[in-house]
ROGU-386525 format. One record per residue: residue number from 1; x, y, z of N, C-alpha, C in turn. Coordinates in steps of 0.02 Angstrom, whole numbers. Atoms other than C-alpha are relative to their C-alpha. Last residue first. Layout:
residues N
NUM_X_Y_Z_X_Y_Z_X_Y_Z
...
end
This chain:
residues 195
195_-2_-45_83_-4923_1030_496_-54_35_7
194_69_-9_43_-4878_979_683_0_22_-58
193_37_-52_-32_-4690_937_714_-66_-6_-40
192_12_-65_42_-4624_775_673_-54_43_30
191_-40_1_58_-4573_635_798_11_61_-44
190_23_20_48_-4644_672_979_57_4_-60
189_-31_86_34_-4598_725_1144_-47_12_-80
188_11_18_56_-4611_904_1233_16_-69_-12
187_31_59_6_-4577_872_1420_-33_1_-78
186_69_-6_-27_-4525_1054_1463_-57_-49_-23
185_22_-57_0_-4344_1060_1468_-83_-7_25
184_-23_-27_-81_-4292_879_1514_-22_60_4
183_36_54_-30_-4396_824_1335_9_40_73
182_74_-35_3_-4320_973_1254_-39_-44_49
181_-19_-78_-32_-4132_908_1307_-76_27_-10
180_-18_18_-52_-4183_718_1242_7_66_36
179_69_38_-25_-4269_762_1080_12_-18_83
178_42_-45_-24_-4122_878_1041_-66_-14_22
177_-29_-27_-67_-3991_750_1061_-49_49_26
176_33_29_-51_-4105_656_939_36_30_55
175_74_-7_-16_-4102_799_822_-23_-44_61
174_8_-53_-49_-3918_806_844_-67_17_2
173_-48_14_-74_-3870_642_768_-32_55_45
172_21_55_-41_-4004_657_628_30_-12_57
171_60_-34_-15_-3954_847_573_-32_-79_48
170_-11_-38_-54_-3773_777_563_-60_30_33
169_-24_41_-69_-3827_628_469_3_55_55
168_63_41_-23_-3916_741_341_0_-35_57
167_30_-45_-43_-3769_855_322_-49_-39_27
166_-20_-20_-63_-3671_713_282_-24_38_35
165_16_65_-51_-3793_642_145_33_20_73
164_58_-11_-23_-3783_813_76_-20_-60_30
163_-11_-72_-23_-3588_808_47_-83_11_33
162_-32_37_-66_-3598_616_-6_-5_81_38
161_37_43_-38_-3731_693_-141_48_-36_65
160_48_-30_-46_-3616_829_-192_-52_-50_33
159_60_-19_41_-3480_719_-249_-46_38_36
158_61_37_-4_-3312_698_-156_-69_34_-47
157_57_-52_-15_-3172_797_-229_-65_-64_6
156_55_28_-1_-3005_682_-217_-52_47_14
155_42_-21_61_-2858_776_-248_-59_-16_-7
154_-13_43_71_-2742_687_-123_-30_8_-51
153_-80_10_15_-2747_828_0_18_-39_-58
152_-53_17_-50_-2930_852_-18_76_-13_-11
151_-47_60_17_-3017_939_-159_46_-9_63
150_-51_15_-37_-3167_1062_-113_49_-54_-27
149_-51_-55_19_-3282_1119_-247_62_-8_36
148_3_-50_-48_-3389_966_-238_58_38_-12
147_-44_-6_-55_-3397_843_-389_5_61_46
146_-37_-47_9_-3560_844_-484_58_-6_54
145_-74_41_23_-3644_684_-463_55_41_-9
144_-46_13_-59_-3783_781_-356_57_-49_-21
143_12_75_-38_-3838_870_-499_34_-18_66
142_-48_51_30_-3772_1009_-613_-9_-71_34
141_-53_-14_54_-3855_1172_-621_23_-64_-4
140_40_-24_75_-4030_1128_-536_65_11_-35
139_33_56_14_-3928_1038_-377_-28_9_-70
138_-54_54_26_-3809_1185_-353_-40_-63_-36
137_-23_-16_65_-3957_1303_-351_52_-51_-33
136_41_9_50_-4060_1204_-226_25_24_-62
135_24_68_19_-3914_1186_-105_-40_-8_-79
134_-65_35_25_-3855_1355_-116_-8_-65_-23
133_-30_-46_50_-4024_1420_-67_60_-30_-57
132_60_18_51_-4060_1303_64_7_22_-66
131_-7_66_36_-3889_1338_123_-48_-28_-22
130_-73_-22_44_-3917_1537_139_14_-88_-15
129_24_-29_70_-4105_1485_215_61_5_-58
128_58_35_46_-4037_1381_343_-3_13_-62
127_-42_42_17_-3888_1498_406_-35_-60_-46
126_-30_-19_63_-4010_1630_413_44_-56_-29
125_40_-15_65_-4117_1525_529_21_22_-70
124_11_49_39_-3980_1467_633_-45_6_-53
123_-53_12_12_-3912_1641_679_-22_-63_-45
122_-11_-33_67_-4078_1706_686_45_-32_-37
121_53_19_53_-4130_1592_824_12_31_-58
120_-16_97_3_-3971_1625_936_-51_-32_-68
119_-63_-5_26_-4013_1816_914_10_-60_-21
118_15_-20_42_-4179_1800_979_38_-14_-60
117_27_70_39_-4135_1682_1111_-18_22_-70
116_60_10_-17_-4019_1836_1166_-28_-65_-26
115_30_25_77_-3828_1827_1160_-73_-11_19
114_72_-52_24_-3785_1936_1313_-29_-30_-64
113_49_8_-43_-3685_1786_1399_-46_44_-10
112_-17_-51_-23_-3578_1750_1234_-56_11_62
111_69_-28_1_-3607_1561_1207_20_66_33
110_0_-61_-36_-3443_1486_1170_-39_46_-5
109_6_20_-72_-3478_1299_1111_11_64_55
108_63_13_-13_-3532_1367_939_-14_-30_89
107_44_-56_-6_-3383_1453_914_-55_-15_32
106_29_13_-75_-3251_1303_943_-59_61_-2
105_35_67_16_-3201_1308_751_-52_-17_53
104_-15_37_-73_-3151_1508_783_-44_-77_-9
103_-62_-16_-32_-3125_1621_629_21_-57_61
102_-46_17_19_-3254_1567_532_57_-10_15
101_19_68_9_-3389_1574_645_61_-33_-34
100_-24_35_-71_-3324_1744_711_-1_-77_-9
99_-73_-4_-8_-3337_1809_532_33_-36_45
98_-39_60_29_-3507_1742_519_64_-5_-5
97_-23_52_-39_-3582_1860_652_34_-49_-23
96_-59_-21_-27_-3604_1995_530_27_-42_44
95_5_-48_-63_-3717_1910_412_58_15_49
94_3_39_-56_-3650_1875_243_-21_45_68
93_-6_-41_-61_-3667_1967_72_-10_-65_54
92_63_-54_-6_-3561_1912_13_-61_-10_-19
91_44_-11_59_-3455_1762_37_-50_52_13
90_72_42_-11_-3324_1770_183_-33_26_-63
89_49_-33_-34_-3136_1801_149_-83_-26_-29
88_0_-67_32_-3022_1672_112_-59_44_24
87_60_-8_50_-3017_1515_236_3_76_-29
86_-20_-38_48_-2852_1465_316_-57_21_-58
85_24_-69_-15_-2893_1429_491_16_37_-61
84_-46_-62_-60_-2981_1334_470_72_-35_-4
83_-11_18_-74_-3011_1244_295_20_48_45
82_-40_51_9_-3077_1323_119_-4_-32_77
81_-48_-3_-69_-3212_1450_90_47_-69_-1
80_-13_-51_-31_-3312_1503_-50_41_16_42
79_-85_-2_12_-3307_1344_-149_1_74_20
78_-18_-61_58_-3504_1346_-182_78_4_-6
77_66_-20_54_-3559_1178_-127_35_61_-40
76_3_58_59_-3404_1100_-34_-54_32_-56
75_-59_33_18_-3314_1237_72_-23_-55_-53
74_-63_-48_28_-3453_1367_77_57_-34_-14
73_-6_-34_66_-3591_1254_83_47_26_-22
72_4_34_47_-3539_1133_210_-17_30_-58
71_-63_42_12_-3461_1248_318_-21_-35_-53
70_-43_-48_31_-3613_1365_315_59_-27_-27
69_32_-23_61_-3735_1229_368_40_31_-39
68_12_58_43_-3622_1158_499_-21_18_-70
67_-66_9_42_-3587_1330_574_15_-58_-39
66_-8_-41_58_-3787_1338_578_77_6_-6
65_20_17_69_-3775_1165_657_-20_74_-49
64_-56_52_37_-3653_1207_791_-39_-11_-60
63_-65_-39_20_-3753_1380_852_45_-60_-51
62_15_-58_68_-3922_1293_852_67_21_-28
61_15_42_60_-3851_1136_943_-8_43_-47
60_-63_31_40_-3761_1253_1071_-14_-27_-61
59_-25_-70_33_-3928_1342_1106_69_-21_-26
58_59_-10_56_-4013_1168_1135_41_70_-44
57_69_-28_-15_-3884_1126_1272_-17_18_-68
56_19_-24_60_-3733_1012_1291_-70_38_4
55_25_-69_3_-3670_1006_1455_-19_23_-54
54_-16_-42_50_-3700_815_1470_-4_68_20
53_-42_-38_-24_-3717_726_1638_36_48_-38
52_-56_41_-44_-3839_791_1640_4_-65_-10
51_20_63_-24_-3956_865_1508_44_-37_36
50_-40_53_8_-3915_1065_1490_-34_-79_21
49_23_57_-55_-4042_1197_1504_44_-66_-22
48_-75_14_-33_-3958_1349_1403_-14_-65_55
47_-59_12_51_-4096_1363_1271_45_-28_38
46_10_64_52_-4244_1341_1403_59_-27_-38
45_-25_49_-36_-4154_1478_1519_-18_-73_-16
44_-62_13_-11_-4141_1591_1379_7_-67_34
43_-40_-50_-10_-4315_1575_1317_75_-32_19
42_-21_0_-62_-4386_1436_1202_43_60_23
41_52_-16_-45_-4487_1440_1049_15_5_84
40_35_-58_-3_-4394_1326_952_-33_24_58
39_-47_-51_-22_-4251_1190_981_-52_77_10
38_-18_10_-52_-4382_1041_952_55_53_46
37_45_13_-42_-4478_1104_815_17_-20_78
36_13_-57_-24_-4314_1172_738_-67_-4_59
35_-46_-25_-40_-4242_992_737_-32_76_24
34_0_40_-64_-4393_910_673_42_33_57
33_67_-3_-35_-4405_1040_530_-14_-28_59
32_0_-80_-20_-4220_1036_496_-57_11_34
31_-42_13_-71_-4239_839_487_15_77_26
30_33_28_-37_-4389_871_354_39_-10_71
29_52_-57_-36_-4291_1000_262_-45_-28_47
28_-63_-46_-35_-4134_857_250_-62_48_33
27_-28_26_-56_-4257_726_200_45_54_35
26_46_14_-43_-4346_835_68_30_-25_68
25_7_-69_-11_-4178_880_-16_-52_-1_46
24_-53_-13_-50_-4137_692_-17_-5_76_36
23_-2_44_-71_-4291_660_-97_25_16_44
22_68_-18_-29_-4294_805_-232_-6_-51_76
21_-9_-60_-15_-4108_741_-286_-58_39_54
20_-35_3_-58_-4157_560_-283_10_59_23
19_-64_24_7_-4321_570_-389_45_4_60
18_-54_-66_17_-4484_590_-332_66_-38_-13
17_-39_11_57_-4592_435_-339_43_44_-11
16_-31_56_-38_-4685_454_-161_51_-18_-64
15_23_58_14_-4720_638_-225_31_-63_19
14_16_4_79_-4636_761_-122_-36_-59_-16
13_-26_68_11_-4666_800_66_-18_-5_-98
12_55_1_52_-4696_989_103_45_-67_-15
11_-28_14_34_-4614_1050_277_-49_-28_-54
10_50_38_55_-4678_1149_403_50_-36_-51
9_1_77_-7_-4566_1180_557_-35_-21_-57
8_56_18_40_-4523_1384_545_13_-96_-2
7_-30_21_72_-4440_1433_701_-45_-42_-43
6_32_48_0_-4527_1520_858_31_-20_-75
5_-48_76_-16_-4400_1620_942_-39_-60_-27
4_-74_6_22_-4449_1783_859_30_-49_13
3_-17_25_74_-4635_1771_885_65_-13_-36
2_20_-60_53_-4614_1766_1066_8_-49_-55
1_-8_1_67_-4637_1623_1203_-7_55_-53
end
């Protein structure tokens, strides 16, 4: 385990009577921390270890959740992107690998053979930092009731609450996958990372 493969797993609990937006953002950050704990600190063999009969790996999950973080923010929160394959230019500044994410919806499942664990971890960490900042700005500027930037074909625009809940749900599902895969890799079990 190297310093560059250890992911941030700390989270700060809000007061028990915190408002809805603060509580939902906390729930997402806690799920991110749980996922980071299960996926972090591994070498290439650990990241690429499947849990048969599934071929899913922790590296696939890291890349997939990075893609989901960017998608939810740039489509629904900031409005900087639309749907595949007709997305406009990327938001600036953006990491160089993000162009590939935008061009290929299956990017997370096709890992280059030469991608190092450090690169995979950096991809996910960069996406989380970008998304966390965008969510906090959006909530501060207009709250969760504001309609998303994206309108479906019928003109309906879900509010940001729905998008945030969908992102939290994505983490809940995949943290469960990460629990099983990580236990198979090295026996790590538990619910919350040590604080």
